[in-house]
KELOTI-366188 format. One record per residue (C-alpha): x, z, y; residue in one letter. Coordinates in steps of 0.001 Angstrom, whole numbers, padded with zeros to 6 digits, always signed. Layout:
N
XZYa;...
//
This chain:
336
-000001-000023+000317m;+001238-001096+003825v;+000355+001715+006475g;-001038+005021+006344t;-003401+006528+004056r;-006615+007465+005375p;-007228+011181+005544e;-008645+012486+002182p;-011861+014090+003815a;-013726+014418+000401f;-015586+017105-001506e;-014004+017647-005343v;-016730+018682-008193f;-015626+018917-011604s;-018357+018625-014706t;-019077+021737-016621c;-018975+020950-020531p;-022236+019414-021903p;-023878+022119-024677s;-024964+018886-026754s;-021446+018757-028586t;-020657+022492-027969a;-020159+025245-030486d;-022701+027600-029039l;-021404+030474-030473k;-018280+029867-027726a;-020022+027748-025180y;-020784+030698-022597r;-017163+031512-022685r;-015922+027738-022121q;-018673+027363-019591v;-017050+030657-017760i;-013036+029397-018314d;-013861+025728-016982v;-015750+027222-013854a;-013160+029567-013095r;-010532+026701-013670w;-012629+024644-011080s;-012787+027248-008261e;-009100+027984-008603q;-008135+024595-008208s;-010257+024133-005458g;-013078+022368-006161c;-016066+022810-004260t;-018730+022982-007055g;-019556+021960-010412i;-021927+019424-012458l;-024674+020840-014504v;-025760+018386-016756y;-029566+018050-017552s;-031612+016127-020675d;-033457+016867-023578n;-030798+017670-025995s;-028725+020118-023027q;-029227+023755-022435l;-031153+024451-019272d;-029096+023608-016287a;-030503+026578-014328w;-029590+029032-016682l;-026415+027908-017016v;-025567+027403-013409a;-026543+031492-013484d;-023856+031799-015764t;-021750+029893-013745i;-022437+031849-010243i;-022149+035386-012325r;-018531+034675-013472n;-017142+032812-009981t;-016968+033939-006279n;-017730+030631-004190t;-018213+027756-006450l;-021310+025697-006018s;-023639+024437-009151p;-024444+020911-008091l;-027467+021030-011095v;-029084+018017-012220a;-032526+017798-011433v;-035077+015852-013409q;-038828+015360-011563p;-040471+015277-015399i;-039019+018754-016177y;-039965+020406-012719m;-042486+020825-009979h;-040771+020443-006651p;-041908+023433-005353y;-040363+025319-009187a;-036730+024015-007602v;-037350+025006-004370a;-037849+028420-005219k;-035304+028640-007863a;-032797+027880-005044v;-033685+030017-002295t;-034142+032881-004966s;-030268+031872-005719i;-029580+032106-001999g;-031406+035405-001915a;-030117+036876-004877l;-026327+035677-004731w;-026130+034079-001238q;-024542+031049-002918r;-025135+027570-002111r;-026597+025260-004374i;-025753+021901-004732y;-028816+019389-006512l;-027649+016301-008507n;-031683+013854-008297m;-031988+012111-011899v;-034456+010153-011323a;-035139+009554-015586g;-032065+010167-017530g;-031923+008714-021015f;-034675+006380-022401k;-035432+007801-025333n;-036229+011455-023720d;-038945+009840-021426l;-040262+008060-024176i;-040688+011545-025924a;-041954+012819-022609l;-044490+009796-022355n;-042940+008784-019462d;-043394+004855-019220e;-042502+004939-015461t;-040541+001840-014688p;-036722+002250-013457h;-037312+001575-009935d;-040478+003479-009650r;-039090+006103-010716r;-036628+006074-007752y;-039551+006219-005597d;-041156+008871-007422r;-037507+010858-006970l;-037585+010210-003036a;-041344+011950-003102e;-039917+014469-004779y;-036825+015382-003061t;-038706+015010+000693l;-041412+017790-000569v;-037920+020037-001821i;-036180+019166+001717r;-039237+020240+004006q;-039880+023306+002007l;-036235+024524+001796l;-035963+023257+005652e;-039226+024114+007195s;-039828+027276+008870a;-043840+027125+007783g;-045895+025558+005471p;-045421+021812+004194v;-048226+019488+003741t;-047192+016410+001904f;-049536+013323+000564a;-047659+010727-001398g;-048270+008492-004341s;-046662+010825-006964f;-047001+014255-004788y;-049400+016057-002795k;-048977+019429-001335v;-051281+021233+001511d;-049998+024145+003754k;-047389+025371+000907l;-044856+027803+001863k;-042135+028570+000426l;-041056+032810+000320s;-038354+033976+001015p;-037360+031141+003410p;-033858+029733+002618l;-030842+030979+005029d;-029974+027518+007132a;-026255+027615+005712e;-027172+027637+002399l;-029633+024459+002542v;-028456+022508-000823p;-026367+018712-000330g;-027948+016732-002190i;-026582+013637-004430f;-028498+010751-006347v;-027297+007714-008277s;-026234+004759-006096g;-025484+002316-008376s;-028832+000005-008028s;-030309-001352-005033d;-033139+001283-006065a;-030553+004171-005900g;-029437+003512-002750l;-032956+002650-001335a;-033476+006419-002335a;-030989+008037-001220a;-031498+006454+002587k;-034868+007765+002332t;-033853+011378+001351i;-030595+011858+003048g;-028413+012080-000088a;-025497+011342-001035t;-024923+008319-003345a;-022513+008784-006313i;-021245+005678-007974k;-019822+004973-011089y;-016864+003261-009291p;-015454-000452-010256k;-011500-000793-010210p;-010445+000030-006552p;-009539-003208-005576d;-012854-004620-006344e;-015165-001871-004916e;-016655-003358-001191q;-017078-000901+001695d;-019940+001699+001422s;-022703+001542+002752d;-021935+002791+006838s;-025743+004744+006653g;-025170+006455+003443i;-022742+009053+002276d;-020873+008024-000745c;-018994+009097-003618g;-017894+008612-007001i;-017512+010040-010672r;-014316+009383-012246v;-011923+010878-014660g;-007990+011434-013615i;-005320+011841-015703i;-002260+012335-013714a;+001341+013624-014386r;+004713+013270-012551p;+005309+010189-014974d;+003427+007192-015196a;+004384+007369-019153g;+003707+011158-019302e;-000032+010409-018380a;-000327+007675-020747w;+000799+009537-023344r;-001868+012456-022229v;-004748+009806-022049a;-003961+008038-025530l;-003787+011234-027323t;-007039+012553-026037r;-008889+009260-026143f;-007597+007620-028956p;-009456+004256-030267e;-012285+004970-032149d;-014833+002377-034198r;-017836+004323-034664k;-017874+005136-030604g;-017276+001932-029863q;-020476+000899-032023l;-022489+004055-030503t;-021735+002298-027101r;-022658-001047-027679q;-026242+000317-029318l;-026772+002925-025940a;-026092-000046-023760t;-028484-002182-025817k;-031586+000468-025469v;-030509+001551-021599s;-032426+000471-018117d;-029678+002357-016574s;-027994+000235-014109v;-024294+001865-013754w;-024343+001537-017890h;-024668-001857-018060q;-022201-002400-014949q;-019608-000233-016589l;-020142-001873-019924a;-019525-005179-018161a;-016232-004188-017496l;-014981-003191-021131e;-012727-005971-021743d;-010252-005472-019310a;-006749-004670-020761e;-003599-004083-019566g;-002000-000827-018317r;-003863-001062-014323s;-004594+003109-013331p;-008051+002038-014076y;-009233+002614-017732w;-012237+002292-019691m;-011149+003356-023074v;-013006+006579-022928p;-016334+004954-021969f;-015989+002023-024455q;-015576+004750-027306n;-018489+006804-026127y;-016525+009909-025037k;-017532+010105-021645t;-019481+008533-019074m;-017154+007114-016344c;-014312+005390-015674p;-010881+007107-015841y;-007555+006870-013434l;-004500+006957-015523v;-000984+007038-013766g;+002043+009030-011785s;+000667+011220-009066y;+001512+008422-006382e;-000130+005746-008705q;-003619+007954-008828v;-003054+008585-005057a;-002700+004900-004126d;-006143+004093-006269e;-007738+007233-004565m;-006694+005985-001507a;-008561+002468-001621k;-011618+004219-002383y;-011361+006784+000258l;-010538+003241+002671a;-013723+002102+000931a;-015815+004933+002770g;-016360+007866-000452y;-015780+010908+000830r;-017087+012672-002673t;-015303+012978-005860v;-016951+014250-008947i;-014443+014349-012088l;-014800+014875-015625d;-014997+017414-017711v;-011513+019223-017140p;-009703+020208-020864p;-007602+022891-018830s;-006803+024593-015697a;-003287+022520-015726e;-005284+019540-016054d;-006900+020186-012627l;-003710+021700-010880q;-002216+018043-011876h;-005719+016562-010580t;-004971+018118-007147f;-001435+017281-006981a;-002168+013652-006901a;-005187+014477-004539f;-002642+016323-002097a;-000150+013203-002349l;-003307+010787-000880a;-003344+012388+002122a;+000246+011844+002886q;+000764+008898+005177p;+003296+006343+003410v;+006237+005439+005338q;
//
């Protein structure tokens, strides 16, 4: 790169391990460990998944809050699971009990088979219309000093008041998937940060100037690129069974980001942008792999394109997060 890297004024979130693939007897300890590593490394918050196969995201978030001092759970919220009033009540209750800010990751639908099981046949783009209304009700309840009246196509409330009111400094940050046109439109409507599963940084266009944007990406950074690749190939070896599972998942998914990532699967070489973990169905995002300098250069390109939030994959260790933040720190330094 030539010139000066942009100031990396972004927030970093890690991800809580999914319960669906965990030993449940050891899961609580694992959640606590990852949350503490994340807080110690400097993460603002931690994403907590929500789908039919996971433990309740709010109870997992409560475990995180009880075992950290400042870390903010980024709770995935599904309209088909909870009324918007219940979400607002959970947020204001956590604020009153813990004085902790929550972030909300608004999910339009989730896995197709989950929706079928719940008898939700709403088309993809209409789910984002529903999500926009859902989130607006939540925001008005949390931000309004008085009763809320709302009349939409999906939700209606009349003089509904939230008690206790939420302190202004604890109003949650709101994220939504921005990989589809419908998701971007919803982000504009509700004032959310649009999160993308990014293409290689040289292929990313500048983010929409009217929307706060972020990326979801895994990172394996080490002082030396060879060491980083040794770690990466050990952690994510080729897995034919996983590849077949990914192919099947792509066929039955109507998720735009899922189709976009799958289309990149044939990319080869030792570019820092690495798709093998996604190909093998071991994770749900692309990875950046390389030396601190290589990862810093790639992150700087995303930052130059306007992305200011990073949601990392599940960290395997505190050390791994330390390496990641070393690369982030380097991205802030000017290039001579």
